[in-house]
N, C-alpha and C positions, 0 to 999 in steps of 0.2 A: 472442408467447406460443406455446408448443408444447404439444400435448396430452400427457397422462401416458402414458408408454410402457407397453405390456402386460407386457413382461418387464424388470423393473428389477433393477439391481445397483448398490449404493452402496459406494464405497470410503471408509472413514474412515482418515485418516492422522494418527497421534498423534506430536507432537513432544514427547518426554519431558523435554526441557530447558526448554521455554518455561514461563513462570510458575513457575519454580523447582520443577518436577515436579508441579504441580497438575493438569496435563493428564491424568495417569494416573488421577485420580479420576473422570474423565468416562467411562472405559471401562465400568464397571458400569451407568451410566445408559443408555448406548447399547445395551448388550446387553439390558437389561430392556425398553426400549421397542421395539427391533427384534424381540424374541421374540414380541411381540404382532402382528407383521406377517409371517406365514409366507409370504405371496405375494411378498415383497420379499427378494431375496438381498442379503447384505451381507458385507463383509470388513473387519477391523480390522488395520492394519499399523502398526508402531512404527518411526519413522525412526531411523537409527543414527548419522548424522553430517551435517554441513552439506553440503547439495547432494543428499542422499539422497532427499528428497521429490520433487525434480524427476525423478530417475531412476525412482522408483516410478511416478510419474504417466505417464511416457513408456511404460513397459512395460505398465501396465494399460490405457492408451488403445489401444495397438497390439493388445491382447488383446480389445478391444471394449467396455471400460467407458466410460460417458459421464456418470457422476454421481460427484462427488468432494467430500469434506468434509475440511477441515483442522481439527485440534484443536490450537490453538497461538496464536501472535501474528501480527503483520503480516509478519514475516520468513517464517513458515511459509506464509502465503497467497501471498507473492511467489514462493517456491520452487515452489509448486504450479502457479501460473499459467504459470510458465516451462517447465513440462513439456508444455504444449499447443503447437500450431502454429496461428496465425491468419493470414488468415481461413480458415475451412473451412465446408463446407455442413452437416456433421454436428455441430451445435453442442452443446458440453458444458454441463452445469449444475453449478455449484460453490457451495460455501458455506464458512462458518467457524464453529466454536464457539470464541469468543474466550477465550483462556486465557493471553495473553501479558502483557507489561508495558505496552505502549502502547495496543494495540487501537484504532488510529486508523481503520481502514477502516470498522468497524461504526458509528462515530460518524456516518457519512453517513446511517444509518438510525435507529439508537437504540442506547443502551448498557444499557438497563434490562431487556432480554430475558433470561429464564432459559434454561438449557440445554434444559429440557423443551419450552419454547415453540419454540426453534430446531429441535429434533428433530421436533416435530409439523409444522412447516412443511415440513421435508424429506420427511417421510413423505407429507404431503398434496400434495407436488410444487408448492408455492407458489413462484413464481419471477417474476423481472422481467428484461428484457433489459438488458445492461450493455456499455458501451464498454470497450475495452482500449487502453492507451497503449503505444507502442513507442519505446524510445530505443536507437539503434544496433541491436544484436542481442538486446536484452532487452525483455521485456514488463513493464508495470507496471499495476496496477489502481487505485492511489490517487494518489500524488504522487512525482514524481522531482525532484531538486534538485541545484544546483551552487553552489560557493562555500564560505561559512563552514560549511555543513551537513556537509561531508565530515569535517573535524576534529572537529566536534561529535559525530558518530556514533562516531568512533574513541575519543574521550574517554568517551562514554557507556558503551561496552563495558568500559572500565576501572573506572568508578565504580559500575555498577549492581549489583555484588556487595556493595557497602557501603551502598547506599541504594536506595529504590524507583525503578522505571524512570522515572516522570515527574520525580521530584526529580533524578535523575542527569542527565537530559536538560537540565533547566533550569539546573543547576549548570554543565554543560558549555557551554551557550549563553552564560551570563554570562562564563565564563572566556574563551571564544574571542571574545566581543564586545570584550574588552580586548586580546587578543593577535593576532587575525587581521588580516592586511594584504591588502586586496582587489587583484586584478589587473585590468588593462584587458582587456575582452573585446568581441568583436563578436557581437551577438545579432540574428539575423534572425527576425522574427515575421511570417509571411505575406510581404507585399511590403515590409515596413518593416525597415530596418537601423538598429540602435542601437549606438553605440560609447560605452562608459562603464566606469568602475571598478565592477565588479559585486561587491557584498557577498554577495548571494544571488539566485539565479534559481530560483524554485519553479514547477513546472508541474503543475497539478492536474487529474486526471480526477475526483478526490474533493476534499474540502475540508481535511482535517486531516492533520497529521503531528506528530512530536515529542511524543507523549503529550497530545494535545488542543489543539495550536496550530492555530487556524483561519486557515491561511495563504492559502487560496483560497476565500473565502466564497461566491462566485457560481458555483463549479464544479458541474456536473451530471453524473451518471454515465452518462447515455444521450442527450446532446444532440449528439454528434458533434464536440464542440469541447473544447479544453483551456483552462483559465484560467491565465494567465501572470502571476506576481508578480515584478516586477523591482525589487530594492532596490539602489540605487546607493550609493556611499560615504557613510557617515553617521558623525558623530563618535562616539567611544566613549562619552562621557557621555550623548549623546542616545539611543544604542542601549540602554543600560542603563535609562534613565529611562522608555523607551517599550516595554519588553519585554512589558508586560501587553496591549498592543494586538494582538499576534500571537495571543493567546488568545481575545480577544473579537471578532476579525474586523474591527478598525478600523484596521489598519495603513496603509490608504490615506489616513489623516489626515496622514501625513508627506509632505512635498514630495519626499523622496528615493525614494518608493515609487510605482510606476505599475503599473496592471493592464491586461491585454489579453486578447483571446480569439482563438484561431487553431487550425487543425488541422495546422500545420506550423511548427516552430521549429528553429533551429540555433544552436549556440554554439561559438565558437572563441576560446580564451584566448591573449592575446599573452604571450610570454616565460614560458611555463610551461603548466600545465594544472590543471584542477579535477577532484577526485574526483566520480564520479556516484553519487548516492544514489537507489536505487530501492526505494521502500516500506520503507526502513529497512535495506536491504542495500547495501553498496558494491560497485559492478560496473563497474570500469574507470575511464577518465579521458576528458576532452574531447580532441579535438572530438567533438561529438555532434549527431545529427539526431533529432528527436522528432516523432512523428506519432500519429494516433489511428485505431483500427479500430472503426467504428460498429457497435454491437450485435453484438459478436463472439461473445458467449455469454450464458448466463443465470445469475442469482444467486438462491439460495434466500432466501425471505423468511419470517420467523418466523410462527407461528400466533398471532394476536392473542387475548388472553384476554377 
């Protein structure tokens, strides 16, 4: 924990696309509550395109800002985190006012908080240390994954304009459960090497992805470890019949699923590559090296009612 700075400046970054534009409705609430805190400087910036949040954060960090809040979804949070450089001694404090389609990261804490409660926590400087994952040259705060999840993300982008985010992800998951063909991959988890047909490799700093799928139920955000969920080739019928298990955190009931914990993971796919999903954003392809930076920064906690 760090003490509350004397001279505070908070940057609120609004993603106007997230939540089908509902993020813009948060601006008056921010202005109203911050107006009652004349001792805290703040600024509201609206992002203009994909990747702009990362650019904004880099510029503001270089200008001395150390408190950042994204108003958007998991993709917005991912863009924001990738504007920082870890590790550093001058730790930032960041948060999110969840207004996206999946809002998976906040599920690690709670999803019932109101915007006002989150803002009260930010104003009070309530915070907790948090680890940051790294895959190749990208940071992730929640989950990175490989395998079937790549095409699921691509299809979800196609369908979410026609159905809610969680429904579009589930539909895309079922579709790819029938059509996806897994490749053989070499996965190194610490000192252990596994060669298998990998349907999905999910690596969690947090627990959830895909609009509420509890893929890494034992993951902790500040234990210095990543939880690894390795799903080897499973029949298409079995995949569809057991899809509910990924939501309730009981996927390890299946013999094709194994869980591990480590701070170092590598994946190399034979005869091809897998897309890398980082907190809902596709960022390159395998091979990949994944690690963890313990207590890299701080995360705002809501004010409890």
